[in-house]
C-alpha positions as CSV (number, residue, x, y, z in Angstrom):
1,X,-81.9,45.4,30.9
2,X,-79.5,44.5,28.1
3,X,-78.7,40.9,27.4
4,X,-75.7,39.3,29.0
5,X,-73.2,38.5,26.2
6,X,-72.3,35.0,27.4
7,X,-70.3,33.1,24.7
8,X,-70.4,36.2,22.4
9,X,-66.9,37.1,21.1
10,X,-68.2,39.2,18.2
11,X,-68.8,42.9,18.5
12,X,-71.4,42.8,15.7
13,X,-73.3,40.0,17.4
14,X,-73.3,41.9,20.8
15,X,-74.5,45.1,19.1
16,X,-77.2,43.3,17.1
17,X,-78.4,41.4,20.2
18,X,-78.5,44.6,22.3
19,X,-76.1,42.9,24.7
20,X,-73.9,44.5,27.3
21,X,-70.6,45.8,25.8
22,X,-68.1,47.1,28.3
23,X,-66.6,49.8,26.3
24,X,-62.8,49.7,26.1
25,X,-62.6,51.6,22.8
26,X,-61.3,54.7,24.6
27,X,-58.0,52.9,24.7
28,X,-57.9,51.9,21.1
29,X,-56.4,55.1,19.6
30,X,-53.4,55.0,22.0
31,X,-53.1,51.3,21.6
32,X,-52.7,51.4,17.8
33,X,-50.0,54.1,18.0
34,X,-47.7,51.1,18.9
35,X,-47.5,49.4,15.5
36,X,-46.5,45.9,16.7
37,X,-47.5,44.9,20.2
38,X,-47.9,41.9,22.5
39,X,-50.5,41.5,25.3
40,X,-50.5,38.7,27.9
41,X,-53.7,37.9,29.8
42,X,-55.2,34.6,31.2
43,X,-57.6,32.6,29.0
44,X,-61.3,33.7,29.0
45,X,-60.4,37.3,30.0
46,X,-61.8,39.0,26.9
47,X,-58.8,38.9,24.5
48,X,-60.8,37.4,21.7
49,X,-63.5,40.1,21.9
50,X,-60.8,42.7,22.0
51,X,-59.3,41.4,18.8
52,X,-62.7,41.2,17.1
53,X,-63.4,44.8,18.1
54,X,-60.1,45.9,16.6
55,X,-60.7,43.9,13.5
56,X,-64.0,45.6,13.0
57,X,-62.4,49.0,13.5
58,X,-59.7,48.3,10.9
59,X,-62.2,46.9,8.5
60,X,-63.8,50.4,8.6
61,X,-67.2,49.3,10.1
62,X,-67.8,52.6,11.8
63,X,-71.5,51.9,12.3
64,X,-70.8,49.2,14.9
65,X,-69.0,51.8,17.0
66,X,-71.8,54.3,17.1
67,X,-72.4,55.5,20.6
68,X,-69.1,54.0,21.8
69,X,-66.2,56.2,23.1
70,X,-64.0,55.9,20.1
71,X,-66.8,57.5,18.0
72,X,-66.2,60.8,20.0
73,X,-62.4,60.6,19.8
74,X,-61.9,62.0,16.4
75,X,-60.6,58.7,15.0
76,X,-61.2,58.4,11.3
77,X,-62.3,54.9,10.3
78,X,-60.4,53.5,7.3
79,X,-60.5,50.1,5.7
80,X,-57.4,47.9,5.8
81,X,-56.8,44.2,4.8
82,X,-56.9,42.1,8.0
83,X,-55.3,38.8,8.8
84,X,-56.8,37.4,11.9
85,X,-55.8,34.0,13.3
86,X,-56.8,32.0,16.4
87,X,-54.2,29.5,17.5
88,X,-56.6,27.5,19.7
89,X,-56.6,25.0,16.8
90,X,-56.1,21.3,17.4
91,X,-52.4,20.7,17.6
92,X,-51.8,17.2,18.9
93,X,-48.8,16.8,16.5
94,X,-46.5,19.4,14.8
95,X,-47.8,18.0,11.5
96,X,-51.4,18.8,12.3
97,X,-50.3,22.2,13.5
98,X,-48.5,22.9,10.3
99,X,-51.5,21.8,8.2
100,X,-53.9,23.9,10.2
101,X,-51.8,27.0,9.9
102,X,-51.6,26.6,6.1
103,X,-55.4,25.9,5.8
104,X,-56.2,29.0,7.9
105,X,-53.9,31.2,5.8
106,X,-55.4,29.7,2.7
107,X,-59.0,30.6,3.9
108,X,-57.9,34.2,4.5
109,X,-56.2,34.4,1.1
110,X,-59.3,33.0,-0.6
111,X,-61.6,35.5,1.2
112,X,-59.5,38.3,-0.5
113,X,-59.5,36.5,-3.9
114,X,-55.7,35.8,-3.9
115,X,-53.7,32.6,-3.9
116,X,-51.3,31.3,-1.2
117,X,-47.9,31.1,-2.7
118,X,-45.9,28.9,-0.3
119,X,-46.3,25.6,1.5
120,X,-44.2,26.7,4.5
121,X,-46.3,28.5,7.1
122,X,-43.8,31.3,7.8
123,X,-43.1,31.9,4.1
124,X,-46.8,31.8,3.3
125,X,-47.5,34.4,6.0
126,X,-44.9,36.7,4.6
127,X,-46.1,36.4,1.0
128,X,-49.8,36.8,2.1
129,X,-48.9,40.1,3.9
130,X,-47.1,41.4,0.9
131,X,-49.7,40.3,-1.6
132,X,-52.6,41.9,0.4
133,X,-50.7,45.1,0.8
134,X,-49.9,45.3,-2.9
135,X,-53.4,44.4,-4.0
136,X,-55.2,47.0,-1.8
137,X,-52.6,49.7,-1.7
138,X,-52.7,49.7,2.2
139,X,-50.6,48.2,4.9
140,X,-51.9,45.1,6.5
141,X,-53.3,44.5,10.0
142,X,-52.4,41.2,11.7
143,X,-54.2,40.0,14.8
144,X,-53.2,36.7,16.4
145,X,-55.2,35.3,19.4
146,X,-53.7,32.8,21.9
147,X,-50.4,32.7,20.0
148,X,-49.0,30.2,22.6
149,X,-51.8,27.7,22.9
150,X,-50.2,25.0,20.8
151,X,-47.3,25.0,23.3
152,X,-48.8,26.0,26.6
153,X,-51.7,23.5,26.3
154,X,-49.1,20.7,26.2
155,X,-46.9,21.7,29.2
156,X,-47.5,18.2,30.6
157,X,-45.9,16.7,27.4
158,X,-42.6,18.4,27.0
159,X,-41.6,16.5,23.8
160,X,-44.8,17.6,22.0
161,X,-44.5,21.2,23.5
162,X,-41.0,21.5,22.1
163,X,-42.0,20.1,18.7
164,X,-44.8,22.6,18.4
165,X,-42.5,25.4,19.5
166,X,-40.3,24.7,16.5
167,X,-43.3,24.9,14.2
168,X,-44.5,28.2,15.7
169,X,-41.0,29.7,15.7
170,X,-40.7,29.1,12.0
171,X,-44.2,30.5,11.5
172,X,-43.7,33.7,13.5
173,X,-40.5,34.4,11.7
174,X,-42.9,35.4,8.9
175,X,-43.2,38.8,10.6
176,X,-39.5,39.5,10.0
177,X,-38.7,42.1,7.3
178,X,-42.4,42.9,6.9
179,X,-42.4,46.3,8.6
180,X,-43.1,48.2,5.3
181,X,-46.2,46.2,4.7
182,X,-47.7,46.2,8.3
183,X,-50.0,48.8,9.7
184,X,-50.7,47.2,13.0
185,X,-49.9,43.8,14.7
186,X,-51.4,42.6,18.0
187,X,-50.4,39.2,19.4
188,X,-52.2,37.9,22.5
189,X,-51.6,34.9,24.7
190,X,-51.3,33.6,28.2
191,X,-47.6,33.4,28.6
192,X,-44.8,35.8,27.6
193,X,-43.4,34.9,24.3
194,X,-39.8,34.4,25.7
195,X,-41.2,31.9,28.1
196,X,-42.4,29.7,25.3
197,X,-39.1,29.9,23.4
198,X,-40.6,32.0,20.7
199,X,-38.8,35.2,21.1
200,X,-36.8,34.9,17.8
201,X,-39.9,35.5,15.7
202,X,-41.6,38.0,18.0
203,X,-38.9,40.0,19.6
204,X,-39.8,43.1,17.6
205,X,-43.1,43.4,19.4
206,X,-43.7,46.0,22.2
207,X,-44.9,44.2,25.3
208,X,-47.7,46.2,26.9
209,X,-48.7,43.5,29.4
210,X,-47.7,45.5,32.4
211,X,-48.2,49.0,31.1
212,X,-50.5,51.0,33.5
213,X,-52.0,52.7,30.5
214,X,-53.5,49.4,29.3
215,X,-54.0,47.7,32.6
216,X,-57.8,47.7,32.2
217,X,-58.0,46.7,28.5
218,X,-59.3,43.2,29.4
219,X,-61.7,42.4,32.2
220,X,-63.9,44.8,34.2
221,X,-62.8,47.4,36.7
222,X,-65.0,47.9,39.9
223,X,-66.3,51.2,38.4
224,X,-67.3,49.3,35.2
225,X,-69.0,46.7,37.4
226,X,-71.2,49.5,38.8
227,X,-71.7,51.3,35.4
228,X,-72.7,48.2,33.3
229,X,-74.2,45.9,35.9
230,X,-75.3,48.1,38.7
231,X,-78.9,47.9,37.5
232,X,-78.9,44.2,38.3
233,X,-77.8,44.7,42.0
234,X,-81.3,44.9,43.4
235,X,-82.8,41.8,41.8
236,X,-79.6,39.8,42.3
237,X,-79.5,40.8,46.0
238,X,-83.1,39.6,46.5
239,X,-82.2,36.2,44.9
240,X,-79.0,35.7,47.0
241,X,-81.0,36.5,50.2
242,X,-83.6,33.9,49.2
243,X,-80.9,31.2,48.7
244,X,-79.0,32.1,51.9
245,X,-75.9,33.2,50.1
246,X,-76.3,36.6,51.8
247,X,-77.9,37.3,55.2
248,X,-81.4,38.9,55.2
249,X,-80.1,42.3,56.4
250,X,-77.6,42.6,53.5
251,X,-77.5,45.7,51.4
252,X,-76.5,46.3,47.8
253,X,-73.1,47.5,49.1
254,X,-72.7,44.1,50.8
255,X,-73.6,42.4,47.6
256,X,-71.0,44.5,45.7
257,X,-68.4,43.6,48.3
258,X,-69.2,39.9,48.0
259,X,-68.8,40.1,44.2
260,X,-65.4,41.8,44.7
261,X,-64.3,39.2,47.2
262,X,-65.2,36.4,44.7
263,X,-64.1,37.8,41.4
264,X,-61.9,40.9,41.8
265,X,-58.3,41.0,42.7
266,X,-56.4,40.7,39.4
267,X,-53.9,43.3,38.5
268,X,-51.0,43.7,36.0
269,X,-49.7,47.0,37.3
270,X,-50.1,46.6,41.0
271,X,-52.8,49.3,41.1
272,X,-55.7,48.8,38.7
273,X,-58.0,46.1,40.0
274,X,-59.7,43.8,37.5
275,X,-62.7,41.5,37.9
276,X,-62.8,38.3,35.8
277,X,-65.3,39.0,33.0
278,X,-66.5,35.4,32.3
279,X,-67.3,35.0,36.0
280,X,-69.2,38.3,36.3
281,X,-71.4,37.4,33.3
282,X,-72.1,33.9,34.6
283,X,-72.8,35.3,38.1
284,X,-75.4,37.8,36.9
285,X,-76.9,35.2,34.6
286,X,-77.3,32.4,37.2
287,X,-77.2,34.5,40.4
288,X,-75.2,31.9,42.3
289,X,-71.7,32.4,43.7
290,X,-69.6,29.8,41.9
291,X,-66.1,29.4,40.6
292,X,-67.1,29.9,36.9
293,X,-63.6,30.7,35.5
294,X,-61.5,28.3,37.5
295,X,-64.0,25.5,36.9
296,X,-63.4,25.7,33.1
297,X,-59.8,26.9,32.8
298,X,-57.8,24.6,30.6
299,X,-54.7,25.3,32.7
300,X,-56.0,23.2,35.7
301,X,-54.1,20.1,34.6
302,X,-50.8,22.0,34.7
303,X,-51.7,23.3,38.2
304,X,-52.5,19.8,39.4
305,X,-49.2,18.4,38.0
306,X,-47.1,21.1,39.6
307,X,-48.8,20.8,43.0
308,X,-48.4,17.1,42.9
309,X,-44.7,17.5,42.2
310,X,-44.0,20.1,44.9
311,X,-47.0,21.3,46.9
312,X,-45.1,23.5,49.2
313,X,-43.7,25.6,46.4
314,X,-47.0,27.5,46.3
315,X,-47.0,28.5,49.9
316,X,-46.7,32.2,50.7
317,X,-42.9,32.2,51.3
318,X,-42.3,31.2,47.7
319,X,-44.5,33.9,46.1
320,X,-42.0,36.8,46.7
321,X,-38.9,38.2,45.2
322,X,-39.4,37.7,41.5
323,X,-37.6,40.0,39.1
324,X,-39.0,41.2,35.7
325,X,-36.7,38.7,34.0
326,X,-38.0,35.9,36.3
327,X,-41.5,36.4,35.0
328,X,-40.5,36.9,31.4
329,X,-37.8,34.4,30.5
330,X,-37.7,30.6,30.5
331,X,-37.5,27.7,28.2
332,X,-40.0,24.9,27.6
333,X,-39.3,22.2,30.1
334,X,-37.7,24.7,32.5
335,X,-40.5,27.1,33.5
336,X,-40.8,28.3,37.1
337,X,-44.3,27.3,38.1
338,X,-45.1,30.5,40.1
339,X,-44.7,33.0,37.1
340,X,-46.5,30.5,34.9
341,X,-49.4,30.3,37.3
342,X,-49.5,34.1,37.4
343,X,-49.8,34.3,33.6
344,X,-52.4,31.5,33.7
345,X,-54.6,33.5,36.2
346,X,-54.2,31.4,39.3
347,X,-52.0,34.1,40.9
348,X,-51.9,37.8,40.6
349,X,-49.5,40.6,41.5
350,X,-49.7,41.4,45.2
351,X,-47.0,44.1,45.3
352,X,-44.4,45.7,43.1
353,X,-41.2,47.0,44.9
354,X,-38.0,48.5,43.6
355,X,-34.9,47.0,45.3
356,X,-31.5,48.2,44.3
357,X,-33.0,49.8,41.2
358,X,-34.7,46.6,40.0
359,X,-38.4,45.8,40.1
360,X,-39.4,42.9,42.4
361,X,-42.8,41.2,42.1
362,X,-44.8,39.4,44.8
363,X,-47.8,37.3,44.1
364,X,-50.9,36.1,45.8
365,X,-54.1,34.2,45.0
366,X,-56.4,36.8,43.5
367,X,-59.8,36.0,45.0
368,X,-62.1,33.5,46.6
369,X,-63.1,32.0,43.3
370,X,-59.5,30.9,42.6
371,X,-58.6,30.3,46.3
372,X,-61.1,27.6,46.8
373,X,-60.1,25.2,44.0
374,X,-56.4,26.2,44.4
375,X,-56.2,25.1,48.0
376,X,-58.5,22.1,47.4
377,X,-56.0,20.7,45.0
378,X,-53.1,21.6,47.3
379,X,-54.8,19.8,50.1
380,X,-55.4,16.7,48.1
381,X,-51.7,16.2,47.6
382,X,-50.4,17.2,51.0
383,X,-52.8,17.8,53.9
384,X,-56.1,16.0,53.8
385,X,-56.5,12.3,54.0
386,X,-60.3,12.2,54.3
387,X,-62.0,15.4,53.3
388,X,-65.5,14.5,54.8
389,X,-64.2,13.3,58.1
390,X,-61.6,16.1,58.6
391,X,-64.1,18.8,57.5
392,X,-66.6,17.6,60.1
393,X,-63.9,17.4,62.8
394,X,-62.6,21.0,62.1
395,X,-66.1,22.4,62.1
396,X,-66.8,20.6,65.4
397,X,-63.7,22.1,67.0
398,X,-64.7,25.6,65.9
399,X,-68.4,25.5,66.8
400,X,-67.8,23.8,70.2
401,X,-64.7,26.1,71.0
402,X,-62.8,22.9,71.7
403,X,-59.1,23.9,72.0
404,X,-57.9,20.4,72.7
405,X,-59.5,19.1,69.5
406,X,-58.2,22.0,67.4
407,X,-54.7,21.6,68.8
408,X,-54.8,17.9,67.8
409,X,-55.9,18.9,64.3
410,X,-53.2,21.5,63.9
411,X,-50.4,19.2,65.3
412,X,-51.5,16.4,63.0
413,X,-51.4,18.8,60.0
414,X,-47.9,19.9,60.7
415,X,-46.7,16.4,61.2
416,X,-47.8,15.6,57.6
417,X,-45.3,18.0,56.2
418,X,-42.3,16.0,55.0
419,X,-39.1,16.5,56.9
420,X,-37.2,17.7,53.8
421,X,-39.6,20.6,53.5
422,X,-38.9,21.7,57.0
423,X,-35.2,21.5,56.3
424,X,-35.7,23.8,53.3
425,X,-37.8,26.2,55.3
426,X,-36.1,26.3,58.7
427,X,-35.8,30.1,58.7
428,X,-39.2,31.0,57.2
429,X,-41.1,31.3,60.5
430,X,-44.6,32.5,61.0
431,X,-45.6,33.1,57.4
432,X,-44.8,29.5,56.5
433,X,-47.2,28.0,59.1
434,X,-49.8,30.7,58.5
435,X,-49.9,29.7,54.8
436,X,-50.0,26.0,55.6
437,X,-52.9,26.5,58.1
438,X,-54.8,28.8,55.7
439,X,-54.5,26.3,52.8
440,X,-55.7,23.4,54.9
441,X,-58.7,25.3,56.3
442,X,-59.6,26.6,52.8
443,X,-60.0,23.0,51.6
444,X,-62.4,22.2,54.4
445,X,-64.5,25.2,55.4
446,X,-67.0,27.2,53.3
447,X,-64.8,30.3,53.5
448,X,-61.4,31.5,54.8
449,X,-60.2,35.0,54.8
450,X,-56.5,35.6,55.0
451,X,-55.3,38.9,56.5
452,X,-58.5,40.8,56.2
453,X,-58.1,44.5,57.0
454,X,-59.2,45.6,60.5
455,X,-59.2,49.0,62.3
456,X,-55.6,48.7,63.5
457,X,-54.1,45.8,61.5
458,X,-54.8,42.6,59.7
459,X,-55.8,39.4,61.4
460,X,-54.1,36.3,60.3
461,X,-57.2,34.3,59.4
462,X,-61.0,34.5,59.8
463,X,-62.4,31.0,59.5
464,X,-66.1,30.6,58.6
465,X,-67.7,27.3,59.6
466,X,-70.5,25.4,58.0
467,X,-73.0,26.9,60.5
468,X,-71.8,30.5,59.9
469,X,-69.5,30.9,62.9
470,X,-66.8,33.6,62.4
471,X,-63.6,32.5,64.2
472,X,-60.7,35.0,64.2
473,X,-57.4,33.2,64.4
474,X,-54.0,34.8,65.2
475,X,-50.9,32.8,65.0
476,X,-47.6,33.5,66.9
477,X,-44.4,31.7,66.2
478,X,-41.1,31.2,68.0
479,X,-38.1,29.3,66.5
480,X,-37.4,27.3,69.7
481,X,-38.1,27.0,73.4
482,X,-36.8,25.2,76.5
483,X,-38.0,21.6,76.1
484,X,-38.9,21.4,79.8
485,X,-41.2,24.4,79.4
486,X,-42.6,23.7,75.9
487,X,-46.3,23.7,76.9
488,X,-45.9,26.9,78.9
489,X,-44.2,28.6,75.9
490,X,-46.9,27.4,73.6
491,X,-49.6,28.8,76.0
492,X,-47.8,32.1,76.1
493,X,-47.6,32.4,72.4
494,X,-51.3,31.4,72.0
495,X,-52.3,34.0,74.6
496,X,-50.2,36.6,72.8
497,X,-52.4,35.9,69.7
498,X,-55.6,36.4,71.8
499,X,-54.2,39.6,73.2
500,X,-53.5,40.9,69.6
501,X,-57.0,40.1,68.5
502,X,-58.4,42.1,71.5
503,X,-56.1,45.1,71.2
504,X,-56.4,45.4,67.4
505,X,-60.1,44.6,67.3
506,X,-59.7,41.9,64.7
507,X,-63.0,40.7,63.2
508,X,-64.9,43.5,64.9
509,X,-67.2,44.1,62.0
510,X,-68.4,40.5,62.0
511,X,-68.9,40.6,65.8
512,X,-70.9,43.8,65.7
513,X,-73.1,42.3,63.0
514,X,-74.2,39.6,65.4
515,X,-72.6,36.6,63.9
516,X,-71.7,33.7,66.1
517,X,-68.2,34.8,67.0
518,X,-65.0,33.2,68.4
519,X,-61.4,34.1,68.9
520,X,-58.5,31.7,68.7
521,X,-54.8,32.1,69.6
522,X,-52.4,29.6,68.1
523,X,-48.8,29.2,69.2
524,X,-46.2,27.4,67.1
525,X,-42.6,26.6,68.0
526,X,-39.9,25.1,65.9
527,X,-40.9,22.5,63.4
528,X,-44.7,22.6,64.0
529,X,-45.1,22.1,67.7
530,X,-48.4,23.8,68.2
531,X,-51.3,24.7,70.6
532,X,-54.6,26.4,70.0
533,X,-56.5,28.3,72.7
534,X,-60.0,29.7,72.5
535,X,-60.5,33.1,74.2
536,X,-63.4,35.3,75.2
537,X,-64.4,37.9,72.6
538,X,-63.9,41.5,73.7
539,X,-66.7,43.2,75.5
540,X,-68.5,39.9,76.0
541,X,-69.3,38.6,79.6
542,X,-67.3,35.7,80.8
């Protein structure tokens, strides 16, 4: 087996070490037809390796691409002068940022044996491009990684973020009027450039972030998972069985599905599915299902701050109805958290619709890796007072099929929602309470599946307890009821949920596999009056 390229962002190092290189070079010839482009992807999604691979291609190092798809494409390798910058430099103050920009440009100039002729970063960039082009008789390639990092990493300090924005705006203006000297420009980052207030220097770039043609340029598709890592399935399956992460009867297909549940789900065109690359590499190295990407993402502090400010803004109701402009335009200090969390990797596109001629985007949490910490943080600020006690209580209610206790838990949960949030959400109905209940359970149970596909439809939730019980939960909602018949109305709604589970065979695959299995109907009326009822699973004796 080839080595796993953990912490390797250099094509030469990967080739020299005989490590796995998921070949994206089949996209390169079409990519470079666009002379100046922008690509947005979350951090740790392979942007740095992409830029390094393009750098080696433009430096004419054809030997590194032997055996890769671009070698068979007819592309003629040619050497160009390359300016490559990473903006993940220390940038605590605009003065430090300015100094680091100039030092990096100075290092590049010295590597080509020319001088830097300006002490302003934007002017220095312009002159460096021109001088390199004139010296080598070729147009220049510019590759900039994490262009927005000096701003997006300080979103919790708006004064500093704005000060760094001014420095970067002045720097990126260096691209202006340089078309005659530029062969290719690729700028990558997390957020769209207009969202960082940097469009004045970068508005000539073609944004390919949502282009279906390049949807798979970073990260791994499910087919690439099989092609490049399939040989590891057998030994990994054996290890996961031994640790209890997978049942003894699990197959390689079950392992593959588990990997997809944990690390798949990202998409930028609504169709092409992408797995998180850093998580896949860590998973096959350590053979433990863990949240590798979300545990190290530097955006977590922003997520925590936003949830603390308004936890209900991330429930399902607020993840729909965003236009292309909504997810593209903003100013520092006035950024909608949902699009920013999408660009950061905590949300992904769920559906793209066309309404009245305009594209509308809906978002969702991409996978179990992100879902677990996402809802854990959400719960810390809204729902859970004592995670150990409440987890034990919820598990007890499920395992003992105790409807009275589960009703108490759910009613207490809904009572914790501040009154002003109910006022804002009076017309939201079932989806609102579904999302509240899902986020609460996700913070307490080993696993929660939201709307998993069944033979006829999608169950609301499948709750998996500490002991492995699979409990299928269906929630039914009514806006109001006769106060004198409230309990009867709640019973009717809960039983409608049980009837739906039976008729649509929700959770049937888990039941047939022999898991400890339960069915739950939950009725909710108005502002969170609720009742939970356990039923008898279909085809089981009373």
